[in-house]
N, C-alpha and C positions, 0 to 999 in steps of 0.2 A: 537472534543473538543480541543480548543486552550489552551495553557499554557502560563502563564505570566512569561517569562524567564527574563524579566527586573528586576523584584522584587524577583527573585529566586537566592539565593547565588550560586547555581550550574548552572545557566543559561549559563554562559560563557563556562563551561566545556562541557555542552551538545551541544552548537553551534560548539565547536571545535571538537566534536566527534559525527558526525551525525549518525554513525552506532549504537552507544550506545543509542542515543535519539530514533532512530527507534525501537530498541529492547524494550526500556522502554515503548514506545507508544503502541506497540503490546501487551505488558503484560496487558493492559487495555481491550484488545479484547479477552482475553482467554475464556470468557463465550460463545463465538460463536461456539466452537467446534474445535477439533484437526485439521481437514482438513483445516478449515478456517485459523487457526493460522499458520500451516505449509506452506500453499500456500503463505501467505503474508510475512512470514519470508524469503522465498526464493526470494521475489520480491524487496528486499532492493535496489539492483543496478538499477533496472528499475525505481523504484519510485524516487530515488535520481537523476537519469538522467532526468526524467520528470521535477523535481524541477529545475535543472540547466537550462533546456530548457526554463522554464517559466521565469527565471531571464534573460536569453539571449534575449527572446522575448521582455521583458520590456525594456531592454537597446536598442534594435534595434528600438523601437518605441519612443526613446528619453525620456523614463521614468527612474527614479532612480530605480535600482533593489533592492528594500527594503524588499521584502518578505523573511522572514526567514523560515528555514525548519520546525520549529514547527508550524508555521502558515499554511504552505502547507499541512502538515499532518492533522492538525485540520480541514481543509476545504475539505480534500479528503474524499469522501463517500465510505469507504471500503465495506459496505454492498451492495450498489448499484452495484459497480464494481464486487463484488462476484456473485451477481445475474445474471450478464451479461455473466458469464463464462459458458462454456459447462459443462455438468455433468462430463465428463472425466477430464477436467481441475480442477474441484473441488474435484477430487479423489473419486467420487461416483462410485459405481459398475455399470459397463456397460456390459450387457450380450453380449456374442459373437453372431455373426450373426446366425440366424436359417435358416436351409434349409428345405423346405417342399418337401417331396417326394409324389407326387400324383400318384395313380395307376389308370389306365383307365380300 
């Protein structure tokens, strides 16, 4: 979901404070479960660095780096990325390894 920060009186505040924008964006994902929310909350630095890398890639290709962080977040598929994580990364219970003792 992209937000129209140009017509939002608080858009400049959000662009100047990407950590606050990220937290506000995650609040819209709360219905996905606590593990989902906790994981993505801990990923702010990684997501912001990916966004900066996207801007750098645009500049290296001679394009104006015009994507803002809200557009990046709006186009990022949190559900798909979550589904690609291992169960352990998602905080799901992983039974310890089982050892089978076979008697002959």
